[in-house]
N, C-alpha and C positions, 0 to 999 in steps of 0.2 A: 942492509939488516941492522933493523934497533937492536938494541942488550936494552933493557930495563932491569934498575935496582928495584931491590926488591923494597922502600922503600915504595919506587907511586903503588904497588898492589896495597898496599898498608892506609896509604891517601887514601888510593880510590873506595878504600871495604872501609876507611874506618870516619868518624866526627863527623863538625865538620870543618870547613881548614880553607884557605884561599890552594888551595894544589888541588881540591880533592877530585873538583870535574871536574877540570884539562887533562888527572890521571883517569879517570873515569874513561873517560874521548879517547885517552891509549890503547883500550882496552876490548875495542870490539862489541859495544855496551850493541851492538844493532845485533845481535843473537839474543837469545833467550838466557845466554849463560851468566855465574857469575865469574868476577874479574875473573877467581883463580885458572878454572873449568877454562875463560879463556885460553888462558897462557898455553894449559898446556894441549886444548889444544892447534892454535899455533906451534906453537911448538912441533906435534907431531906432522902435521902442515910441512911444515921448513921441511924438516930427517926425511921426509919421504917416507912414513908410519907405511906400514902394508892396513891397518888400523889401529884403530880407539877400542881395549874391548869400555864401555862403561855402560852399568843400570843407569843412567841419565840419558835420558832419552832427546834431553834439546840437543847435542850432540849431533843426532839427524838432522838439522837442520843448515849447519855447516857443511858447507861449499867445498871440494873435494878432501872430505873426512869419509873414509870407509869407516862409520860408527861401527862396530857391533857392542850387542845384548849380548850379559852377558849368561845366557838362561841356552839348553842344552842344546838347540838347532844355531844358533851362530856360535856356539864353541867346536860345536861338528862341524862348523863349516870352513872352521879358522884351522880345527888339528884334517880338514881332508875324509872325514868320517862321516 
């Protein structure tokens, strides 16, 4: 496990800085997610979450993550309805 301080997120989304590119490299750049979304996806994966509910369709491309849209069909599926 790697624990990241919030400063890593700040550098990754901030203006030009020597830490910016290395911090971005730490945060799952290979996906179409922003830094904060990538951390949420990784947290959900690590926790073994049954689903991550979000309107952001980019989560659908993350391996080992059950992305559920918060539409009627998605919510019904989660609630067993």
